[in-house]
ZADO-1210 file (C-alpha; in nm, 4 decimals, padded with zeros to 6 digits):
<atoms>
<atom x="03.8726" y="-09.8383" z="-03.9227" code="MET" pos="1"/>
<atom x="04.2093" y="-09.9630" z="-03.9796" code="ALA" pos="2"/>
<atom x="04.3439" y="-10.1448" z="-03.6536" code="ILE" pos="3"/>
<atom x="04.5894" y="-09.9283" z="-03.4486" code="ALA" pos="4"/>
<atom x="04.6476" y="-10.1408" z="-03.1460" code="LEU" pos="5"/>
<atom x="04.6495" y="-10.5086" z="-03.0932" code="VAL" pos="6"/>
<atom x="04.6403" y="-10.6578" z="-02.7368" code="VAL" pos="7"/>
<atom x="04.6938" y="-11.0349" z="-02.6678" code="SER" pos="8"/>
<atom x="04.6497" y="-11.2842" z="-02.4014" code="ASP" pos="9"/>
<atom x="04.9384" y="-11.5032" z="-02.3467" code="VAL" pos="10"/>
<atom x="04.8496" y="-11.8544" z="-02.2137" code="ASP" pos="11"/>
<atom x="04.6333" y="-12.0455" z="-02.4690" code="GLY" pos="12"/>
<atom x="04.6538" y="-11.7508" z="-02.6986" code="THR" pos="13"/>
<atom x="04.9913" y="-11.6219" z="-02.8020" code="LEU" pos="14"/>
<atom x="05.2029" y="-11.9156" z="-02.6814" code="VAL" pos="15"/>
<atom x="05.1259" y="-12.2907" z="-02.7473" code="THR" pos="16"/>
<atom x="05.0601" y="-12.5152" z="-02.4745" code="ASP" pos="17"/>
<atom x="05.4077" y="-12.5967" z="-02.3974" code="ASP" pos="18"/>
<atom x="05.4740" y="-12.2169" z="-02.3401" code="LYS" pos="19"/>
<atom x="05.6715" y="-12.1716" z="-02.6641" code="ARG" pos="20"/>
<atom x="05.6333" y="-11.8560" z="-02.8991" code="LEU" pos="21"/>
<atom x="05.6494" y="-12.0008" z="-03.2325" code="THR" pos="22"/>
<atom x="05.8383" y="-11.8324" z="-03.5473" code="PRO" pos="23"/>
<atom x="05.4887" y="-11.7476" z="-03.7102" code="ALA" pos="24"/>
<atom x="05.3845" y="-11.5639" z="-03.4008" code="ALA" pos="25"/>
<atom x="05.7012" y="-11.3709" z="-03.3692" code="ILE" pos="26"/>
<atom x="05.6702" y="-11.2790" z="-03.7351" code="GLU" pos="27"/>
<atom x="05.3243" y="-11.1637" z="-03.6840" code="ALA" pos="28"/>
<atom x="05.4306" y="-10.9314" z="-03.4197" code="VAL" pos="29"/>
<atom x="05.7418" y="-10.7909" z="-03.6191" code="ARG" pos="30"/>
<atom x="05.4599" y="-10.7413" z="-03.9224" code="ARG" pos="31"/>
<atom x="05.2448" y="-10.5025" z="-03.6837" code="LEU" pos="32"/>
<atom x="05.5417" y="-10.3488" z="-03.5875" code="GLY" pos="33"/>
<atom x="05.6663" y="-10.2500" z="-03.9142" code="SER" pos="34"/>
<atom x="05.3009" y="-10.1328" z="-03.9982" code="ALA" pos="35"/>
<atom x="05.3094" y="-09.8991" z="-03.7225" code="GLY" pos="36"/>
<atom x="05.0602" y="-10.1080" z="-03.5242" code="ILE" pos="37"/>
<atom x="05.1157" y="-10.1079" z="-03.1552" code="GLY" pos="38"/>
<atom x="05.1294" y="-10.4465" z="-02.9715" code="PHE" pos="39"/>
<atom x="05.1137" y="-10.5499" z="-02.6070" code="THR" pos="40"/>
<atom x="04.9975" y="-10.8088" z="-02.3565" code="LEU" pos="41"/>
<atom x="04.7368" y="-10.8586" z="-02.1189" code="ALA" pos="42"/>
<atom x="04.7641" y="-11.1770" z="-01.8890" code="SER" pos="43"/>
<atom x="04.7015" y="-11.3328" z="-01.5537" code="SER" pos="44"/>
<atom x="05.0692" y="-11.3713" z="-01.5384" code="ARG" pos="45"/>
<atom x="05.3075" y="-11.1482" z="-01.2766" code="PRO" pos="46"/>
<atom x="05.5194" y="-10.9077" z="-01.4572" code="PRO" pos="47"/>
<atom x="05.8266" y="-11.1653" z="-01.4141" code="VAL" pos="48"/>
<atom x="05.6587" y="-11.4134" z="-01.6409" code="GLY" pos="49"/>
<atom x="05.6177" y="-11.1486" z="-01.8933" code="LEU" pos="50"/>
<atom x="05.9744" y="-11.0641" z="-01.9302" code="ARG" pos="51"/>
<atom x="06.1157" y="-11.3062" z="-02.1760" code="HIS" pos="52"/>
<atom x="05.8260" y="-11.2523" z="-02.4079" code="LEU" pos="53"/>
<atom x="05.8714" y="-10.8553" z="-02.3999" code="ALA" pos="54"/>
<atom x="06.2406" y="-10.9289" z="-02.4928" code="GLU" pos="55"/>
<atom x="06.1880" y="-11.1761" z="-02.7678" code="ALA" pos="56"/>
<atom x="05.9048" y="-10.9307" z="-02.9198" code="LEU" pos="57"/>
<atom x="06.0872" y="-10.6336" z="-02.8733" code="ASP" pos="58"/>
<atom x="05.7748" y="-10.5158" z="-02.6921" code="LEU" pos="59"/>
<atom x="05.7695" y="-10.1116" z="-02.6310" code="ARG" pos="60"/>
<atom x="05.4144" y="-10.0241" z="-02.4681" code="LEU" pos="61"/>
<atom x="05.3017" y="-10.1133" z="-02.1117" code="PRO" pos="62"/>
<atom x="05.2188" y="-10.4455" z="-02.0113" code="LEU" pos="63"/>
<atom x="04.8963" y="-10.5557" z="-01.8139" code="GLY" pos="64"/>
<atom x="04.9925" y="-10.8352" z="-01.5550" code="ALA" pos="65"/>
<atom x="04.7622" y="-10.9895" z="-01.3058" code="PHE" pos="66"/>
<atom x="04.4604" y="-10.9591" z="-01.5425" code="ASN" pos="67"/>
<atom x="04.5615" y="-10.5544" z="-01.5725" code="GLY" pos="68"/>
<atom x="04.5634" y="-10.4995" z="-01.2097" code="SER" pos="69"/>
<atom x="04.9562" y="-10.4416" z="-01.2243" code="THR" pos="70"/>
<atom x="05.0899" y="-10.2285" z="-01.5224" code="VAL" pos="71"/>
<atom x="05.4438" y="-10.2368" z="-01.5863" code="CYS" pos="72"/>
<atom x="05.7096" y="-10.1278" z="-01.8680" code="ALA" pos="73"/>
<atom x="05.8507" y="-10.3726" z="-02.0949" code="PRO" pos="74"/>
<atom x="06.1519" y="-10.3925" z="-01.8645" code="ASP" pos="75"/>
<atom x="05.9202" y="-10.4705" z="-01.5808" code="LEU" pos="76"/>
<atom x="05.9726" y="-10.1069" z="-01.4050" code="ARG" pos="77"/>
<atom x="05.6423" y="-10.0748" z="-01.2415" code="PRO" pos="78"/>
<atom x="05.3818" y="-09.8108" z="-01.3572" code="ILE" pos="79"/>
<atom x="05.0833" y="-09.8887" z="-01.1350" code="SER" pos="80"/>
<atom x="04.9746" y="-10.1636" z="-00.9153" code="GLU" pos="81"/>
<atom x="04.6455" y="-10.2516" z="-00.7162" code="ARG" pos="82"/>
<atom x="04.6354" y="-10.5078" z="-00.4421" code="LEU" pos="83"/>
<atom x="04.3829" y="-10.7198" z="-00.2983" code="ILE" pos="84"/>
<atom x="04.2292" y="-10.5962" z="00.0102" code="PRO" pos="85"/>
<atom x="04.3682" y="-10.7803" z="00.3117" code="GLU" pos="86"/>
<atom x="04.0587" y="-10.8875" z="00.4513" code="SER" pos="87"/>
<atom x="03.9272" y="-11.0333" z="00.1126" code="VAL" pos="88"/>
<atom x="04.2986" y="-11.2014" z="00.0653" code="ALA" pos="89"/>
<atom x="04.2507" y="-11.3641" z="00.4013" code="ARG" pos="90"/>
<atom x="03.8905" y="-11.4744" z="00.3256" code="GLU" pos="91"/>
<atom x="03.9921" y="-11.6310" z="-00.0106" code="ALA" pos="92"/>
<atom x="04.2963" y="-11.7875" z="00.1113" code="ALA" pos="93"/>
<atom x="04.1074" y="-11.9417" z="00.4133" code="ALA" pos="94"/>
<atom x="03.7926" y="-12.0644" z="00.1695" code="ARG" pos="95"/>
<atom x="04.0745" y="-12.2196" z="-00.0708" code="LEU" pos="96"/>
<atom x="04.2464" y="-12.3972" z="00.2377" code="ASP" pos="97"/>
<atom x="03.9340" y="-12.5242" z="00.3323" code="ALA" pos="98"/>
<atom x="03.8510" y="-12.6894" z="00.0138" code="ALA" pos="99"/>
<atom x="04.2022" y="-12.8593" z="00.0206" code="GLY" pos="100"/>
<atom x="04.3254" y="-12.6709" z="-00.2794" code="ILE" pos="101"/>
<atom x="04.6915" y="-12.5742" z="-00.3176" code="ASP" pos="102"/>
<atom x="04.7652" y="-12.2082" z="-00.2616" code="LEU" pos="103"/>
<atom x="04.9978" y="-11.9675" z="-00.4114" code="TRP" pos="104"/>
<atom x="05.0393" y="-11.6045" z="-00.3277" code="VAL" pos="105"/>
<atom x="05.2230" y="-11.3465" z="-00.5728" code="PHE" pos="106"/>
<atom x="05.3385" y="-11.0843" z="-00.3276" code="ALA" pos="107"/>
<atom x="05.6422" y="-10.8455" z="-00.3281" code="ASP" pos="108"/>
<atom x="05.7149" y="-10.9404" z="-00.6822" code="GLY" pos="109"/>
<atom x="05.7555" y="-11.3160" z="-00.5912" code="ALA" pos="110"/>
<atom x="05.5740" y="-11.6150" z="-00.6619" code="TRP" pos="111"/>
<atom x="05.5214" y="-11.7736" z="-00.2894" code="ASN" pos="112"/>
<atom x="05.3931" y="-12.1356" z="-00.1841" code="LEU" pos="113"/>
<atom x="05.4442" y="-12.3828" z="00.0890" code="ARG" pos="114"/>
<atom x="05.5040" y="-12.6999" z="-00.1326" code="ASP" pos="115"/>
<atom x="05.7530" y="-12.6642" z="-00.4356" code="ASP" pos="116"/>
<atom x="05.6621" y="-13.0235" z="-00.5447" code="GLN" pos="117"/>
<atom x="05.2865" y="-12.9871" z="-00.5551" code="ALA" pos="118"/>
<atom x="05.0855" y="-13.0041" z="-00.8791" code="PRO" pos="119"/>
<atom x="05.1519" y="-12.7777" z="-01.1574" code="TYR" pos="120"/>
<atom x="05.4900" y="-12.6030" z="-01.0127" code="THR" pos="121"/>
<atom x="05.7040" y="-12.7608" z="-01.2716" code="ASP" pos="122"/>
<atom x="05.4629" y="-12.5992" z="-01.5248" code="LEU" pos="123"/>
<atom x="05.4718" y="-12.2578" z="-01.3554" code="GLU" pos="124"/>
<atom x="05.8475" y="-12.2553" z="-01.3424" code="ARG" pos="125"/>
<atom x="05.8592" y="-12.3261" z="-01.7308" code="ARG" pos="126"/>
<atom x="05.6022" y="-12.0571" z="-01.7726" code="THR" pos="127"/>
<atom x="05.7464" y="-11.7859" z="-01.5594" code="LEU" pos="128"/>
<atom x="06.1188" y="-11.8778" z="-01.6052" code="GLN" pos="129"/>
<atom x="06.1613" y="-11.8368" z="-01.2585" code="THR" pos="130"/>
<atom x="06.1833" y="-12.0137" z="-00.9098" code="GLU" pos="131"/>
<atom x="05.9179" y="-11.9999" z="-00.6576" code="PRO" pos="132"/>
<atom x="05.9800" y="-11.8765" z="-00.2877" code="SER" pos="133"/>
<atom x="05.9057" y="-12.1596" z="-00.0331" code="VAL" pos="134"/>
<atom x="05.7712" y="-12.0299" z="00.2900" code="VAL" pos="135"/>
<atom x="05.5815" y="-12.2080" z="00.5498" code="PRO" pos="136"/>
<atom x="05.3337" y="-11.9609" z="00.6244" code="ASP" pos="137"/>
<atom x="05.1606" y="-11.7534" z="00.3608" code="LEU" pos="138"/>
<atom x="04.9620" y="-11.5541" z="00.5976" code="SER" pos="139"/>
<atom x="05.2014" y="-11.2733" z="00.6418" code="PRO" pos="140"/>
<atom x="05.2031" y="-11.1938" z="00.2644" code="LEU" pos="141"/>
<atom x="04.8280" y="-11.1693" z="00.2502" code="LEU" pos="142"/>
<atom x="04.8259" y="-10.7813" z="00.3132" code="GLY" pos="143"/>
<atom x="05.0617" y="-10.7493" z="00.0158" code="ARG" pos="144"/>
<atom x="04.8890" y="-10.9732" z="-00.2252" code="ALA" pos="145"/>
<atom x="04.8680" y="-10.9013" z="-00.5934" code="ALA" pos="146"/>
<atom x="04.7119" y="-11.2262" z="-00.6972" code="LYS" pos="147"/>
<atom x="04.6106" y="-11.5433" z="-00.4920" code="ILE" pos="148"/>
<atom x="04.5670" y="-11.8751" z="-00.7019" code="VAL" pos="149"/>
<atom x="04.4258" y="-12.1941" z="-00.5900" code="GLY" pos="150"/>
<atom x="04.5711" y="-12.4844" z="-00.7816" code="VAL" pos="151"/>
<atom x="04.4013" y="-12.8116" z="-00.8461" code="SER" pos="152"/>
<atom x="04.4361" y="-13.1275" z="-01.0693" code="ARG" pos="153"/>
<atom x="04.0419" y="-13.1332" z="-01.0080" code="ASP" pos="154"/>
<atom x="03.9299" y="-12.9378" z="-01.2956" code="HIS" pos="155"/>
<atom x="03.5422" y="-12.9830" z="-01.2359" code="ALA" pos="156"/>
<atom x="03.5890" y="-12.8829" z="-00.8700" code="GLY" pos="157"/>
<atom x="03.7878" y="-12.6032" z="-00.9198" code="LEU" pos="158"/>
<atom x="03.5230" y="-12.4742" z="-01.2039" code="ALA" pos="159"/>
<atom x="03.2453" y="-12.5447" z="-00.9321" code="ARG" pos="160"/>
<atom x="03.4640" y="-12.3472" z="-00.6544" code="LEU" pos="161"/>
<atom x="03.5181" y="-12.0673" z="-00.8987" code="GLU" pos="162"/>
<atom x="03.1436" y="-12.0062" z="-00.9156" code="GLU" pos="163"/>
<atom x="03.0979" y="-12.0091" z="-00.5545" code="ALA" pos="164"/>
<atom x="03.3784" y="-11.8060" z="-00.4675" code="LEU" pos="165"/>
<atom x="03.3027" y="-11.5399" z="-00.7454" code="ALA" pos="166"/>
<atom x="02.9419" y="-11.4963" z="-00.5599" code="ALA" pos="167"/>
<atom x="03.1067" y="-11.4771" z="-00.1999" code="GLU" pos="168"/>
<atom x="03.3450" y="-11.2052" z="-00.3185" code="LEU" pos="169"/>
<atom x="03.1326" y="-11.0316" z="-00.5727" code="GLU" pos="170"/>
<atom x="03.2367" y="-10.6707" z="-00.5674" code="GLY" pos="171"/>
<atom x="03.5181" y="-10.7218" z="-00.3136" code="ARG" pos="172"/>
<atom x="03.7596" y="-10.9393" z="-00.5832" code="ALA" pos="173"/>
<atom x="03.7665" y="-11.0690" z="-00.9234" code="ALA" pos="174"/>
<atom x="03.7399" y="-11.4540" z="-00.9466" code="VAL" pos="175"/>
<atom x="03.8424" y="-11.6316" z="-01.2576" code="HIS" pos="176"/>
<atom x="03.9820" y="-11.9681" z="-01.3727" code="CYS" pos="177"/>
<atom x="04.2598" y="-11.8406" z="-01.5983" code="SER" pos="178"/>
<atom x="04.3467" y="-12.2158" z="-01.6927" code="GLN" pos="179"/>
<atom x="04.1135" y="-12.5242" z="-01.6075" code="PRO" pos="180"/>
<atom x="04.3701" y="-12.5717" z="-01.3016" code="TYR" pos="181"/>
<atom x="04.4199" y="-12.2169" z="-01.1983" code="TYR" pos="182"/>
<atom x="04.1809" y="-12.0126" z="-00.9998" code="LEU" pos="183"/>
<atom x="04.2779" y="-11.6608" z="-00.9653" code="ASP" pos="184"/>
<atom x="04.1626" y="-11.4070" z="-00.7172" code="VAL" pos="185"/>
<atom x="04.2761" y="-11.0462" z="-00.8337" code="THR" pos="186"/>
<atom x="04.1756" y="-10.6948" z="-00.7090" code="PRO" pos="187"/>
<atom x="03.8363" y="-10.5822" z="-00.7506" code="PRO" pos="188"/>
<atom x="03.7228" y="-10.3163" z="-01.0064" code="GLY" pos="189"/>
<atom x="03.9850" y="-10.3716" z="-01.2715" code="ILE" pos="190"/>
<atom x="04.0309" y="-10.6312" z="-01.5384" code="ASP" pos="191"/>
<atom x="04.1839" y="-10.6881" z="-01.8706" code="LYS" pos="192"/>
<atom x="03.9305" y="-10.4780" z="-02.0431" code="GLY" pos="193"/>
<atom x="03.9929" y="-10.1926" z="-01.7974" code="SER" pos="194"/>
<atom x="04.3720" y="-10.2076" z="-01.9232" code="PHE" pos="195"/>
<atom x="04.3002" y="-10.1646" z="-02.2531" code="VAL" pos="196"/>
<atom x="04.0466" y="-09.8894" z="-02.2217" code="ALA" pos="197"/>
<atom x="04.3236" y="-09.7037" z="-02.0113" code="ASP" pos="198"/>
<atom x="04.5905" y="-09.7727" z="-02.2816" code="LEU" pos="199"/>
<atom x="04.3522" y="-09.6690" z="-02.5651" code="GLY" pos="200"/>
<atom x="04.2951" y="-09.3320" z="-02.3779" code="ARG" pos="201"/>
<atom x="04.6555" y="-09.2800" z="-02.3292" code="GLN" pos="202"/>
<atom x="04.7544" y="-09.3564" z="-02.6722" code="LEU" pos="203"/>
<atom x="04.4447" y="-09.1599" z="-02.8343" code="GLY" pos="204"/>
<atom x="04.3325" y="-09.4760" z="-03.0184" code="ILE" pos="205"/>
<atom x="03.9335" y="-09.5356" z="-03.0078" code="PRO" pos="206"/>
<atom x="03.8036" y="-09.8468" z="-02.9209" code="ARG" pos="207"/>
<atom x="03.7041" y="-09.9310" z="-03.2879" code="GLN" pos="208"/>
<atom x="04.0534" y="-09.9344" z="-03.3768" code="ARG" pos="209"/>
<atom x="04.1826" y="-10.1738" z="-03.1128" code="ILE" pos="210"/>
<atom x="04.1828" y="-10.5526" z="-03.1728" code="ALA" pos="211"/>
<atom x="04.2279" y="-10.8184" z="-02.8803" code="THR" pos="212"/>
<atom x="04.2738" y="-11.1927" z="-02.8705" code="LEU" pos="213"/>
<atom x="04.2034" y="-11.4237" z="-02.6220" code="GLY" pos="214"/>
<atom x="04.0831" y="-11.7750" z="-02.5016" code="ASP" pos="215"/>
<atom x="03.9603" y="-11.7835" z="-02.1515" code="ALA" pos="216"/>
<atom x="03.6696" y="-11.6394" z="-01.9555" code="ALA" pos="217"/>
<atom x="03.9038" y="-11.3411" z="-01.8167" code="ASN" pos="218"/>
<atom x="03.9359" y="-11.2572" z="-02.1900" code="ASP" pos="219"/>
<atom x="03.5818" y="-11.1607" z="-02.2422" code="ILE" pos="220"/>
<atom x="03.6729" y="-10.8300" z="-02.0639" code="ALA" pos="221"/>
<atom x="03.9349" y="-10.7961" z="-02.2992" code="LEU" pos="222"/>
<atom x="03.6778" y="-10.8363" z="-02.5968" code="PHE" pos="223"/>
<atom x="03.4500" y="-10.5540" z="-02.4572" code="ARG" pos="224"/>
<atom x="03.6919" y="-10.2912" z="-02.5106" code="GLU" pos="225"/>
<atom x="03.7885" y="-10.3454" z="-02.8735" code="SER" pos="226"/>
<atom x="03.6431" y="-10.2932" z="-03.1934" code="GLY" pos="227"/>
<atom x="03.7690" y="-10.6321" z="-03.3362" code="LEU" pos="228"/>
<atom x="03.7872" y="-10.9189" z="-03.0956" code="SER" pos="229"/>
<atom x="03.9099" y="-11.2791" z="-03.1696" code="ILE" pos="230"/>
<atom x="03.8841" y="-11.5994" z="-02.9823" code="ALA" pos="231"/>
<atom x="04.1233" y="-11.8712" z="-03.0104" code="MET" pos="232"/>
<atom x="03.9740" y="-12.2115" z="-03.1582" code="GLY" pos="233"/>
<atom x="04.0865" y="-12.3809" z="-02.8297" code="ASN" pos="234"/>
<atom x="03.8478" y="-12.1373" z="-02.6386" code="ALA" pos="235"/>
<atom x="03.5263" y="-12.2311" z="-02.4397" code="ALA" pos="236"/>
<atom x="03.2030" y="-12.2029" z="-02.6443" code="PRO" pos="237"/>
<atom x="03.0982" y="-11.8827" z="-02.4306" code="ALA" pos="238"/>
<atom x="03.4480" y="-11.7221" z="-02.5062" code="VAL" pos="239"/>
<atom x="03.3914" y="-11.7879" z="-02.8786" code="ARG" pos="240"/>
<atom x="03.0477" y="-11.6517" z="-02.8840" code="GLN" pos="241"/>
<atom x="03.1723" y="-11.3512" z="-02.7164" code="ALA" pos="242"/>
<atom x="03.4208" y="-11.2702" z="-02.9840" code="ALA" pos="243"/>
<atom x="03.3512" y="-11.0858" z="-03.3423" code="SER" pos="244"/>
<atom x="03.5916" y="-11.3603" z="-03.4902" code="ALA" pos="245"/>
<atom x="03.7324" y="-11.7145" z="-03.4105" code="VAL" pos="246"/>
<atom x="04.0615" y="-11.8142" z="-03.5390" code="THR" pos="247"/>
<atom x="04.2671" y="-12.1688" z="-03.5197" code="SER" pos="248"/>
<atom x="04.4020" y="-12.3131" z="-03.1912" code="GLY" pos="249"/>
<atom x="04.6980" y="-12.1871" z="-03.0186" code="ASN" pos="250"/>
<atom x="04.8818" y="-12.5055" z="-03.1123" code="ASN" pos="251"/>
<atom x="04.8230" y="-12.4597" z="-03.4927" code="GLU" pos="252"/>
<atom x="04.9421" y="-12.0994" z="-03.5061" code="ASP" pos="253"/>
<atom x="04.6136" y="-11.9136" z="-03.4649" code="GLY" pos="254"/>
<atom x="04.7483" y="-11.6208" z="-03.3123" code="PHE" pos="255"/>
<atom x="04.9643" y="-11.5516" z="-03.6434" code="ALA" pos="256"/>
<atom x="04.6823" y="-11.6510" z="-03.8470" code="ARG" pos="257"/>
<atom x="04.4280" y="-11.4088" z="-03.6825" code="ALA" pos="258"/>
<atom x="04.6693" y="-11.1253" z="-03.7089" code="ILE" pos="259"/>
<atom x="04.7386" y="-11.2126" z="-04.0998" code="ASN" pos="260"/>
<atom x="04.3855" y="-11.2643" z="-04.1795" code="ARG" pos="261"/>
<atom x="04.1593" y="-11.0254" z="-03.9526" code="PHE" pos="262"/>
<atom x="04.4336" y="-10.7407" z="-03.9072" code="VAL" pos="263"/>
<atom x="04.5810" y="-10.7234" z="-04.2580" code="PHE" pos="264"/>
<atom x="04.3199" y="-10.9156" z="-04.4550" code="GLY" pos="265"/>
<atom x="04.5345" y="-11.1744" z="-04.6169" code="ASP" pos="266"/>
<atom x="04.2978" y="-11.4484" z="-04.7798" code="ALA" pos="267"/>
</atoms>
């Protein structure tokens, strides 16, 4: 069946490692629009981090932020929002603090942290194209947290913590490393896959006519709800294995190549 909707992850997939949209990626999205094929994004980013992409790509469909737990229009008008239960947010924050991991809390539409010079804050500024809100105490925000992020240069240690925290919070929160240096805690019972499934129902598009692209473990849920799932060449082996096709890496225009080859059938 012909593809009618494409949903893509952002970091490690749609954009390069230095967070750029390439001309080829922009042209591939334009080609989708010209063919009447819908296109949107499902990302661990907050809504504000999707604004410039929605503008650059002239997106028209709802966007899935925070791994789909917050849905917004392309102009960032909120459509729906789920928050982490306060008791779970406090437990997760305490666990990250005890491990000596830098803590970010996304709440009230803002990126909140205690030290704006800590590791990866410059990268996140470039990614989101916004400044953080520096607060001495993150505790008052934990009752309104849409996402909590543990940030560390110790990638192996963060991966071990991901496994432990996911087991501790099973059924009460979603826990995934969205990047080797970011450990995300988001609301339970919803993920990128549920966002795609809901959007497909709203648009009347069956699963078999949906294509998805991603590179990280949290994109496997995205693959689950699509007839055509495409892993990036830079994805981990488990992610590539979960997909029905593999393209080249995000720094080699893998997104554009995937659209042209697997959606349009170019040689």
